[in-house]
C-alpha positions in Angstrom: 75.4 96.8 84.9 75.4 95.5 88.5 78.0 97.0 90.8 78.4 93.7 92.9 79.0 91.5 90.2 81.4 93.8 88.5 83.3 93.8 91.7 83.4 90.3 92.1 84.2 89.7 88.8 87.5 92.3 89.3 88.4 90.3 92.7 88.7 86.7 90.8 90.7 88.1 88.1 93.4 90.1 90.5 92.9 86.6 93.0 93.7 84.3 90.2 96.8 86.6 88.6 97.9 86.6 92.4 98.2 83.1 92.2 99.4 82.5 89.2 102.0 84.6 89.9 102.9 82.7 93.0 103.0 79.5 90.9 105.2 81.3 88.6 107.8 82.0 91.4 107.5 79.6 93.3 107.5 76.4 91.0 108.3 77.6 87.5 111.0 80.2 87.6 114.1 78.4 87.5 112.8 75.6 85.5 113.5 75.2 81.9 110.7 76.6 79.3 109.6 78.7 82.2 107.9 81.0 79.4 105.5 78.3 77.8 104.8 76.9 81.0 103.7 80.3 82.3 101.6 80.7 79.4 100.0 77.4 79.8 98.6 78.0 82.9 98.2 81.6 82.2 95.7 80.9 79.6 93.8 77.8 81.7 93.5 80.9 84.5 91.9 83.4 81.5 89.5 80.5 80.5 88.7 79.5 84.3 87.7 83.4 84.7 85.8 83.9 81.4 83.8 80.8 82.2 83.1 82.4 85.7 82.7 85.8 84.6 79.7 84.8 81.9 78.2 83.0 84.5 78.2 85.7 86.9 77.5 88.9 84.4 74.4 89.3 82.4 75.1 89.4 78.7 75.1 93.3 78.0 77.3 95.2 75.9 78.2 97.2 78.9 79.3 94.3 80.7 81.1 92.4 77.7 83.3 95.9 77.3 83.8 95.4 81.3 85.0 92.0 81.0 87.4 93.1 78.0 88.9 95.9 79.9 89.5 93.3 82.6 91.3 90.8 80.5 93.7 93.3 79.3 94.5 95.1 82.3 95.0 91.9 84.2 97.1 90.8 81.5 99.5 93.8 80.9 99.8 93.7 84.9 100.8 89.7 84.8 102.7 90.0 81.7 105.3 92.4 82.3 106.8 91.5 86.0 107.0 87.5 84.3 108.7 88.9 81.3 110.8 91.2 83.5 111.6 87.9 86.0 112.2 85.6 83.0 114.8 88.4 81.5 116.9 88.7 84.5 117.5 84.8 84.4 
């Protein structure tokens, strides 16, 4: 497993999560069906990230595990604040 490639994959998911959070706060939060719109945007983000990650990383078990762990951590870190924000409104 190449450390630089792993760092790039982690950086990409972090950047995309921040971008989705900003879009949610700025445009989707006050709208009707904000949760569904967020889910659509987040799934699209995850698919883009997955394709980019598969292009960057070699196809090994260790890299597959890295992708799975990054996906789970990134999902939890974005879903928890969004759910809290939606519940407040």
